[in-house]
C-alpha positions as CSV (number, residue, x, y, z in Angstrom):
1,M,118.4,104.9,102.3
2,S,118.6,103.8,98.4
3,D,116.4,103.0,95.4
4,Q,114.9,105.9,95.6
5,L,112.2,106.8,93.0
6,S,110.1,109.8,92.3
7,T,106.9,110.0,90.2
8,A,104.8,112.9,89.8
9,Y,101.1,112.5,88.9
10,T,98.2,115.0,88.3
11,G,95.5,112.6,87.3
12,D,95.3,109.7,84.0
13,E,96.5,110.4,80.6
14,A,93.4,110.7,79.4
15,A,90.9,113.7,79.8
16,V,89.9,113.9,83.5
17,V,87.4,116.0,85.1
18,V,88.7,117.0,88.5
19,E,86.0,118.4,91.0
20,P,86.9,119.9,94.1
21,Y,86.9,117.6,97.1
22,K,83.6,118.2,98.5
23,A,83.8,117.2,102.5
24,A,85.2,119.8,104.5
25,L,86.4,120.5,107.9
26,R,83.6,122.7,110.0
27,E,84.2,122.2,113.4
28,I,87.9,121.8,115.1
29,V,89.0,121.1,118.6
30,V,92.1,122.2,120.3
31,F,93.3,120.8,123.4
32,V,94.8,124.1,125.4
33,D,97.0,122.2,128.3
34,G,97.0,124.3,131.0
35,R,100.8,123.5,132.3
36,T,102.7,124.9,129.1
37,G,102.6,127.9,126.8
38,T,99.5,127.2,124.1
39,S,100.6,130.5,122.0
40,G,101.8,128.2,118.8
41,I,99.2,125.2,119.2
42,L,96.6,128.4,119.4
43,E,97.9,130.0,116.2
44,F,98.0,126.9,114.3
45,A,94.5,126.1,115.6
46,G,92.8,129.7,114.4
47,V,94.4,129.8,111.3
48,L,93.3,126.3,110.2
49,A,89.7,126.9,111.5
50,Q,89.7,130.3,109.4
51,E,90.9,129.0,106.1
52,H,88.3,126.0,106.5
53,G,85.4,128.4,107.7
54,A,85.6,126.1,110.8
55,H,83.8,126.6,114.2
56,L,86.7,126.5,116.8
57,I,86.1,124.6,120.3
58,G,88.9,125.1,123.0
59,V,89.0,122.8,125.8
60,F,91.2,123.8,128.5
61,I,92.9,120.8,130.3
62,Q,92.8,122.2,133.6
63,P,96.2,121.3,135.5
64,E,96.8,120.3,138.8
65,P,97.3,123.1,141.2
66,A,101.0,123.7,142.7
67,V,101.3,122.3,145.7
68,T,103.8,124.5,148.4
69,P,105.9,122.5,151.1
70,S,104.1,124.5,154.0
71,E,100.8,123.4,152.3
72,T,101.4,120.2,152.7
73,F,101.1,120.7,156.8
74,A,97.8,122.5,156.7
75,R,95.2,121.7,159.3
76,G,92.0,122.7,160.4
77,T,91.0,125.9,158.9
78,G,94.3,126.1,157.3
79,I,93.0,123.6,154.6
80,L,90.3,126.2,153.6
81,G,93.1,128.7,152.9
82,V,94.5,126.2,150.8
83,I,91.7,124.9,148.9
84,E,91.0,128.6,148.2
85,S,94.3,129.9,147.3
86,H,94.4,126.7,144.9
87,R,90.8,127.9,143.1
88,A,92.1,131.4,142.7
89,Q,95.7,129.7,141.2
90,L,93.5,127.6,138.6
91,E,90.7,130.1,137.7
92,G,93.9,132.4,136.9
93,I,95.8,130.1,134.4
94,E,92.7,129.6,132.6
95,A,91.6,133.0,132.3
96,S,95.3,133.6,130.7
97,H,94.5,131.1,128.1
98,R,90.9,131.8,127.8
99,A,92.1,135.4,127.1
100,R,95.0,134.3,124.1
101,F,92.5,132.0,122.5
102,A,89.5,134.9,122.7
103,D,92.4,137.3,121.2
104,I,93.1,134.6,118.2
105,A,89.6,133.7,117.6
106,R,89.1,137.6,117.4
107,A,92.0,138.3,115.1
108,Q,90.8,135.2,112.6
109,G,87.1,136.3,112.8
110,I,86.1,132.8,113.6
111,R,83.3,131.5,115.4
112,S,84.4,129.7,118.7
113,E,83.7,128.4,122.1
114,W,85.4,127.8,125.5
115,R,85.4,124.6,127.3
116,V,86.9,123.0,130.8
117,L,88.3,119.5,131.1
118,S,88.8,118.5,134.8
119,S,92.4,117.4,135.5
120,S,90.6,113.8,136.6
121,S,88.1,113.5,134.0
122,N,88.0,111.0,131.2
123,D,85.6,112.6,128.9
124,G,88.5,114.1,126.7
125,A,87.4,111.7,123.7
126,E,83.5,113.1,124.2
127,H,85.0,116.6,123.0
128,V,86.0,114.9,120.0
129,H,83.3,112.9,118.6
130,Y,81.3,115.5,117.4
131,A,84.2,117.8,115.7
132,D,85.8,116.8,112.1
133,L,89.5,117.0,113.6
134,A,91.6,117.7,116.9
135,V,94.8,119.4,117.5
136,I,96.4,118.1,120.8
137,A,100.0,118.7,121.7
138,R,102.4,116.0,122.1
139,A,104.3,116.3,125.2
140,N,108.4,116.6,125.3
141,A,109.8,113.9,126.1
142,A,111.0,114.8,129.4
143,S,107.0,116.0,130.8
144,Q,103.8,115.4,130.2
145,M,100.8,117.1,129.7
146,A,98.3,118.4,132.4
147,G,94.9,116.0,132.2
148,P,94.6,112.4,132.2
149,A,97.3,110.1,131.7
150,G,97.2,108.8,128.1
151,L,95.0,111.1,126.8
152,V,97.1,111.6,123.5
153,E,97.1,108.2,123.0
154,S,93.2,107.5,123.7
155,L,92.6,109.8,121.3
156,V,94.6,108.7,118.7
157,L,93.4,105.3,118.9
158,T,89.7,105.3,120.1
159,S,88.3,108.9,119.1
160,G,87.5,107.4,115.9
161,R,88.7,110.8,114.7
162,P,91.9,112.6,112.6
163,I,94.2,113.8,115.6
164,I,96.9,116.6,114.5
165,M,99.4,116.0,117.0
166,F,101.4,119.7,117.2
167,P,105.0,119.1,118.4
168,P,106.3,121.0,121.2
169,H,107.7,124.4,120.4
170,G,106.1,124.0,117.0
171,A,106.0,127.3,114.8
172,V,103.9,126.2,111.9
173,S,100.9,128.2,110.9
174,R,100.1,126.9,107.8
175,V,99.6,123.4,106.2
176,R,101.3,124.1,102.8
177,R,103.7,121.3,102.5
178,V,102.7,117.6,103.5
179,V,104.4,114.2,103.7
180,V,102.2,111.0,103.4
181,G,103.4,107.8,104.9
182,W,101.5,105.1,102.8
183,N,102.0,101.4,103.2
184,A,98.4,100.5,101.6
185,R,97.0,99.1,104.7
186,R,93.7,100.1,106.7
187,E,95.5,102.4,109.1
188,A,97.0,104.6,106.3
189,I,94.1,104.4,103.8
190,R,91.8,106.3,106.7
191,A,94.6,108.7,107.8
192,V,94.5,110.1,103.6
193,G,91.1,109.8,103.8
194,D,90.6,111.9,106.7
195,A,93.6,114.3,105.4
196,L,91.4,115.2,102.4
197,P,90.6,118.6,103.3
198,L,94.3,119.4,104.2
199,L,95.7,117.5,101.3
200,T,93.4,119.5,98.4
201,R,94.8,122.7,99.7
202,A,98.2,121.9,100.4
203,E,101.0,123.1,97.7
204,A,103.0,120.4,97.5
205,V,102.4,116.7,98.7
206,E,104.7,113.8,98.7
207,V,103.6,110.2,99.2
208,L,106.2,108.0,100.9
209,V,106.5,104.5,100.2
210,V,108.7,102.6,102.1
211,D,109.9,98.9,101.6
212,P,106.9,98.5,99.5
213,Q,107.8,94.6,99.0
214,R,106.9,93.9,103.1
215,H,103.5,95.3,102.4
216,P,100.7,93.2,100.3
217,G,98.2,95.7,98.5
218,H,99.9,98.0,96.6
219,G,99.7,97.0,93.0
220,E,102.1,96.5,90.4
221,E,103.7,100.1,91.1
222,P,103.1,100.7,94.9
223,G,102.1,104.2,95.3
224,A,100.7,104.8,92.1
225,D,96.9,103.9,93.2
226,I,96.5,106.5,95.7
227,A,98.6,108.9,94.1
228,R,95.6,108.1,91.3
229,H,92.8,108.6,93.7
230,L,94.1,112.1,94.9
231,A,95.2,113.3,91.8
232,R,91.4,112.7,90.9
233,H,90.8,115.3,93.8
234,G,92.6,117.9,92.6
235,V,96.1,117.2,95.0
236,Q,99.4,117.8,92.8
237,L,101.5,115.4,94.3
238,E,105.0,113.1,93.9
239,V,105.4,109.8,95.0
240,R,108.6,108.8,96.4
241,R,109.7,105.1,97.2
242,L,112.8,104.2,99.5
243,S,114.3,101.2,100.8
244,S,114.8,101.7,104.5
245,G,118.2,99.2,104.5
246,G,116.7,97.7,107.7
247,G,116.6,101.0,109.9
248,D,113.4,102.2,111.3
249,V,110.7,103.2,109.4
250,G,109.7,105.6,111.6
251,H,112.7,107.4,112.0
252,I,112.6,107.5,108.1
253,L,109.3,109.2,107.9
254,L,110.6,111.8,110.3
255,S,113.9,112.2,108.4
256,R,112.2,112.5,104.8
257,A,109.8,114.7,106.3
258,A,112.3,117.3,107.6
259,D,113.7,116.9,104.2
260,F,111.0,118.0,102.8
261,G,110.0,120.8,104.6
262,A,106.5,119.3,105.7
263,D,104.5,121.0,107.7
264,L,102.4,118.3,108.1
265,L,103.1,114.0,107.9
266,V,100.1,111.9,107.6
267,M,100.2,108.3,108.8
268,G,97.6,105.9,110.6
269,A,98.0,105.1,113.7
270,Y,98.7,101.6,115.5
271,G,98.3,100.3,118.5
272,H,102.1,101.4,119.4
273,S,104.3,104.1,118.1
274,H,106.0,103.9,115.3
275,L,107.7,107.1,116.0
276,S,109.5,106.3,119.5
């Protein structure tokens, strides 16, 4: 990476009245994967809800029951026993996750509710449509999350709501340092607007512009216009411009986020992954 430039923005040189951003997070949905450990994502969602005074909705994604080799040969009344065994198995899994969710909600002193999403249901997006933000785990490369195939991609691309994809084994509890991937396109504009409630509370924000010459709409000084807009909302930030040198932009964003110690990477969603 080369041509690194960094500029600080705290508003216009002339006197500017900075007022707190009025929009807020009042309803947050967190998807609870019944096949994996969820303490990290639940803790994150609970703290986020507490900081913003939001109502937290837990949507439990019911896993498929584990089938033993002997159960595949069940016949007659034995099938009823298998069904009952699977029902008890799923109830136990849900009860464990629900108890953890309730403990976190109680500890954070937040209002909450619990919902269940069948593994075969296609209604995941409906839980997001009437929320301000959704949090869902990003699956490990070696495994898939419970629930309908493509649920994460569907929520990101079609729900119309901002989605936080929580990394596997993530340990972030508070959003304090944020990197914004900025290319002045519609997707990035929407992402920044959706993230304003988080950006205004962050302690450090970096707007990262990679290869600005490849994207029209930046203006004379790439990143300056969005920096000025955010500064007027009270966001303290810096703009950094990088050249990819022909490298993968998605990898550059992730690398810079790691170097910055970012708790959150804000970027627009596309029809295919730029971070694969």
